[in-house]
C-alpha positions as CSV (number, residue, x, y, z in Angstrom):
1,M,0.4,164.3,116.6
2,A,-0.1,167.8,115.5
3,V,3.2,170.2,116.2
4,T,3.2,173.9,115.4
5,F,4.0,175.1,112.2
6,Q,7.3,177.2,111.7
7,D,7.0,179.8,109.2
8,Y,10.4,180.0,108.3
9,Y,10.6,183.4,106.2
10,K,8.8,185.3,109.1
11,T,11.5,184.0,111.3
12,L,14.1,185.5,109.3
13,G,11.9,188.7,108.5
14,V,11.8,188.1,105.0
15,G,9.4,187.7,102.4
16,R,8.8,184.8,100.7
17,D,10.5,185.7,97.2
18,A,13.4,186.7,99.2
19,S,17.0,186.3,97.6
20,Q,19.8,184.0,98.9
21,D,21.6,187.2,99.4
22,E,18.8,188.2,101.5
23,I,18.4,185.5,103.4
24,R,21.9,185.2,104.3
25,R,22.1,188.7,105.3
26,A,19.3,188.3,107.5
27,F,20.5,185.3,109.4
28,R,23.7,186.5,110.3
29,K,22.0,190.2,111.4
30,L,19.5,188.0,113.7
31,A,22.6,185.3,114.4
32,R,24.5,187.6,115.9
33,K,21.8,189.7,117.5
34,Y,20.6,186.2,119.5
35,H,23.8,184.8,120.3
36,P,23.9,183.5,123.9
37,D,27.1,185.2,124.1
38,V,26.1,188.8,123.2
39,N,22.2,188.8,124.2
40,K,21.5,187.5,128.1
41,D,18.2,187.1,127.3
42,K,16.4,184.1,128.7
43,E,14.4,184.1,125.7
44,A,17.4,184.9,123.2
45,E,18.6,181.6,123.2
46,E,15.4,180.0,122.0
47,K,15.1,182.5,119.1
48,F,18.6,182.1,118.3
49,K,17.9,178.1,118.0
50,L,15.2,179.1,115.4
51,V,16.9,181.8,113.3
52,N,19.4,178.7,112.7
53,E,16.9,176.6,112.0
54,A,15.0,178.9,109.6
55,N,18.8,179.4,107.6
56,E,19.5,175.7,107.7
57,V,16.2,175.2,105.6
58,L,16.1,178.3,103.4
59,K,19.8,178.6,102.5
60,D,19.5,175.7,100.2
61,P,17.9,176.2,97.1
62,E,16.5,172.3,97.3
63,K,15.5,172.2,100.6
64,R,13.7,175.7,100.1
65,K,12.2,174.6,97.3
66,L,10.7,171.4,99.0
67,Y,9.5,173.4,102.1
68,D,7.6,175.6,99.7
69,Q,5.5,172.9,98.7
70,L,4.2,172.6,102.1
71,G,2.3,175.6,100.5
72,A,2.0,179.4,101.3
73,N,-1.4,179.5,103.5
74,W,0.4,178.0,106.7
75,K,0.6,180.3,109.6
76,A,3.0,180.4,112.4
77,G,1.1,178.7,115.2
78,Q,-1.6,176.9,113.8
79,D,-1.1,173.0,113.9
80,F,0.5,171.0,111.2
81,Q,0.6,167.3,110.3
82,P,3.0,166.6,107.1
83,P,1.1,165.6,104.1
84,P,1.4,162.1,103.1
85,D,4.1,162.7,100.2
86,W,6.7,163.3,103.2
87,E,7.1,159.8,103.6
88,D,8.8,159.4,100.2
89,V,11.6,162.3,102.0
90,H,15.0,161.4,103.0
91,F,17.5,163.6,104.7
92,E,20.9,163.6,105.4
93,F,22.9,166.3,107.2
94,R,26.5,167.5,107.6
95,S,27.8,170.7,108.8
96,S,29.8,173.1,106.7
97,P,32.7,175.4,107.7
98,G,31.5,179.2,107.8
99,G,28.0,178.2,107.6
100,A,25.5,177.9,110.6
101,E,28.2,175.7,112.8
102,Q,30.2,179.4,113.8
103,F,27.0,180.3,115.3
104,G,26.4,177.3,117.3
105,F,24.2,175.2,114.9
106,G,23.0,172.0,116.1
107,S,21.8,173.6,119.7
108,G,18.5,171.9,118.9
109,F,15.4,172.0,116.2
110,S,11.6,172.6,116.9
111,D,9.4,169.9,117.0
112,F,8.1,170.5,113.3
113,F,11.4,170.6,112.1
114,E,12.2,167.2,113.7
115,M,8.8,166.0,112.0
116,L,9.5,166.9,108.9
117,F,13.2,165.8,108.3
118,G,14.7,164.5,111.8
119,G,13.3,161.1,111.8
120,R,15.5,161.1,108.4
121,R,19.2,161.9,109.2
122,G,21.8,159.7,108.4
123,A,25.8,159.7,107.4
124,S,26.3,160.9,103.9
125,P,28.4,158.9,101.8
126,G,31.8,160.3,100.9
127,G,30.9,163.2,103.6
128,G,28.7,165.0,100.7
129,G,25.7,167.2,101.8
130,A,22.1,166.9,102.2
131,T,20.5,164.3,100.2
132,W,17.2,163.7,99.6
133,A,14.3,163.1,97.3
134,M,10.6,163.8,97.0
135,R,8.0,162.8,94.3
136,G,6.6,166.4,91.9
137,Q,3.6,167.9,92.8
138,D,0.5,167.1,90.7
139,H,-0.6,169.9,88.8
140,E,-4.0,170.8,87.0
141,A,-4.7,172.2,83.9
142,E,-7.6,172.8,81.5
143,I,-8.1,172.1,77.5
144,S,-10.9,173.0,75.3
145,I,-12.0,171.0,72.6
146,N,-14.7,170.7,70.2
147,L,-17.6,168.1,70.0
148,E,-15.9,166.6,67.0
149,D,-12.7,166.0,69.0
150,A,-14.7,164.6,71.6
151,Y,-16.7,162.1,69.3
152,G,-13.9,160.9,67.2
153,G,-10.4,161.7,69.4
154,A,-7.7,163.9,68.6
155,T,-3.9,165.0,69.5
156,R,-4.0,168.6,70.6
157,T,-1.1,170.5,71.7
158,V,-1.4,171.9,75.0
159,T,1.2,174.9,76.2
160,L,1.8,175.1,79.6
161,Q,3.3,178.4,81.7
162,G,4.9,177.7,84.5
163,H,8.3,178.1,86.8
164,E,11.2,176.4,88.2
165,V,13.5,177.0,90.4
166,D,17.3,176.9,89.4
167,A,20.5,175.6,91.5
168,Q,21.1,179.4,92.7
169,G,17.6,179.8,94.3
170,Q,16.1,181.8,91.2
171,V,13.1,181.5,89.9
172,R,12.9,181.4,86.2
173,P,9.9,181.0,83.8
174,Q,9.2,177.6,82.2
175,V,7.2,176.6,79.1
176,Q,6.3,173.2,78.0
177,N,4.4,172.1,74.8
178,L,2.9,168.5,75.2
179,Q,1.0,166.4,72.6
180,V,-2.0,164.8,74.2
181,K,-4.2,162.2,73.2
182,I,-7.7,163.1,73.4
183,P,-9.8,159.6,74.0
184,Q,-12.7,158.8,71.6
185,G,-15.9,159.9,73.4
186,V,-14.6,162.0,76.3
187,T,-17.1,163.9,77.9
188,D,-17.3,167.3,79.3
189,G,-15.2,167.2,82.7
190,T,-13.2,164.5,82.3
191,R,-9.7,164.2,83.8
192,I,-6.8,162.9,81.7
193,R,-4.1,162.0,83.4
194,L,-0.6,162.6,81.7
195,A,1.7,160.6,84.0
196,G,5.3,162.5,84.9
197,K,4.5,165.8,83.1
198,G,3.7,167.6,86.5
199,G,6.2,169.3,89.1
200,A,9.5,168.1,88.7
201,G,10.9,165.8,91.4
202,V,13.2,166.9,94.3
203,G,16.3,165.1,94.9
204,G,16.0,162.6,92.1
205,G,12.4,162.0,92.7
206,P,10.1,161.5,90.0
207,A,7.8,163.8,88.5
208,G,4.2,164.5,89.8
209,D,1.7,164.0,87.3
210,L,-0.6,166.3,85.1
211,Y,-4.3,166.5,85.2
212,L,-6.2,168.1,82.2
213,K,-9.5,168.9,83.0
214,V,-11.5,169.0,79.3
215,N,-13.9,171.5,78.4
216,I,-16.3,170.7,75.3
217,A,-17.0,173.9,73.8
218,P,-20.5,175.0,73.2
219,H,-22.0,173.7,69.4
220,P,-23.7,175.7,67.5
221,R,-26.7,172.9,66.8
222,F,-25.8,170.1,69.6
223,R,-26.0,170.4,73.6
224,V,-24.1,167.7,75.1
225,E,-25.3,165.8,78.2
226,G,-22.7,163.2,78.9
227,H,-22.3,160.8,76.1
228,D,-26.2,162.0,75.2
229,L,-27.0,165.2,72.5
230,S,-30.1,166.9,71.9
231,V,-31.0,169.0,68.9
232,E,-33.7,171.1,67.7
233,V,-35.4,169.8,64.7
234,P,-37.5,172.4,62.9
235,V,-40.3,170.9,61.2
236,S,-43.4,172.8,59.2
237,P,-47.1,172.8,60.3
238,W,-47.9,170.2,58.0
239,E,-45.1,167.9,58.7
240,A,-46.1,168.0,62.2
241,A,-49.9,167.5,61.4
242,L,-49.5,164.9,59.0
243,G,-46.0,163.2,59.7
244,A,-43.1,163.1,57.6
245,K,-39.4,161.8,57.5
246,V,-37.0,164.4,57.8
247,E,-33.5,164.7,57.5
248,V,-31.8,165.6,60.9
249,E,-28.0,166.0,61.1
250,V,-25.8,164.0,63.7
251,V,-22.4,164.3,64.5
252,D,-20.8,162.1,61.8
253,G,-23.6,162.9,58.9
254,T,-27.3,162.6,58.6
255,V,-30.1,160.2,59.7
256,N,-33.9,160.1,58.6
257,L,-36.3,160.9,61.2
258,K,-39.8,159.5,61.5
259,I,-42.3,162.3,62.6
260,P,-45.1,160.9,64.1
261,P,-48.4,162.8,63.0
262,G,-49.7,164.9,65.4
263,S,-46.4,165.7,66.7
264,Q,-46.3,169.2,69.0
265,S,-43.6,171.5,69.6
266,G,-41.0,170.9,72.0
267,Q,-41.8,166.9,71.5
268,K,-38.5,164.7,72.1
269,L,-37.9,162.3,69.7
270,L,-35.4,159.0,70.7
271,L,-32.4,158.3,68.1
272,R,-30.7,155.5,70.1
273,G,-26.8,155.1,69.3
274,K,-26.7,158.6,67.9
275,G,-24.9,160.3,71.0
276,L,-21.0,160.0,71.8
277,P,-19.1,156.9,72.0
278,K,-18.9,155.2,75.4
279,K,-15.7,153.6,76.7
280,G,-15.3,150.1,75.5
281,D,-18.3,149.9,73.5
282,G,-22.1,151.5,72.6
283,R,-22.7,155.0,72.2
284,G,-24.6,157.4,74.1
285,D,-28.2,158.9,72.4
286,L,-29.5,161.6,70.6
287,L,-32.7,163.5,71.8
288,A,-34.4,165.1,68.9
289,L,-36.3,168.5,69.9
290,V,-39.3,169.0,67.4
291,K,-40.0,172.8,66.9
292,I,-43.0,174.0,64.8
293,V,-41.9,176.5,62.4
294,V,-43.8,178.7,60.0
295,P,-42.8,180.6,56.6
296,K,-42.1,184.1,57.6
297,N,-42.8,185.8,54.4
298,P,-45.4,183.6,53.0
299,T,-46.1,183.3,49.4
300,D,-50.0,184.4,48.2
301,K,-51.0,180.9,47.4
302,E,-49.5,179.8,50.9
303,R,-51.7,182.6,52.6
304,E,-54.6,181.6,50.6
305,L,-54.3,178.2,52.1
306,F,-53.7,179.2,55.7
307,E,-56.9,181.5,55.7
308,E,-59.0,178.5,54.3
309,M,-57.5,176.5,56.7
310,A,-58.5,178.9,59.7
311,E,-62.1,179.1,58.1
312,V,-63.1,175.7,58.1
313,S,-60.8,174.0,61.0
314,R,-62.6,173.5,64.4
315,F,-59.1,173.1,66.2
316,N,-58.6,175.6,69.2
317,P,-55.0,175.4,70.7
318,R,-56.0,177.1,73.6
319,A,-58.9,174.9,74.6
320,S,-58.5,172.5,77.5
321,G,-58.0,168.8,77.0
């Protein structure tokens, strides 16, 4: 059953980046304003309960961190269902002298609070404070590699910049350097999972995972399409007309390619097994694209031969058929 989302920051009238002092001052001001002994308005008691509830969640850095993990896109009044991860959350509460109890804390919670926390209350061992655990959030990042890394595999260092919330609720920058193993034959867009390298767990819960999306940088010669590669192969007019064997560059060296007589510019010739390695066994293919090129600055003899060919040849490239 969906319930109404409660924006605790809006309830206390503070921003999501408010300090603990700002939250404490806002709570005390509103608690006195809406206390039933002071304010006889019929709506004051309900507002007083919501203020207490908001303070109970936001006054504690770890509870606040957990609440913030719901995201900043929710708005008060929207129907809300807790995320699946919330099934792993366990809460226990106790009153604290000088805290919300002096304003009548415990006078009731919203359905939103009960859905998230209410069913997980219990006695804390040794009379301690709130204890609960939750798995950290999964994070995503991108890593750019070259074609040679994708072909043979590699190890790369990835620097991640994020933030963490300390025990005082202060947000601090966090820089993490990770050694990432790039699998042989990885393709563009592949997601590499780094278990336990995501967001930190809360209350002793396990860390989330980090997913790295692989981007293969453009190569000066090869075009990548999954495990297959394509490359242009320049040939001379006489090689295309008469046929030839030409040397073609592949990722790990060169191979000899047979150019059939009468090859046309743009014609595709397949070299099987000369692409990227596949997981387990096998490799993709290499598609060679014939590109006929002519001398930009022919010698006198070359020009003479071309002129002679033009005189004797009956070939018309623009004729149909």
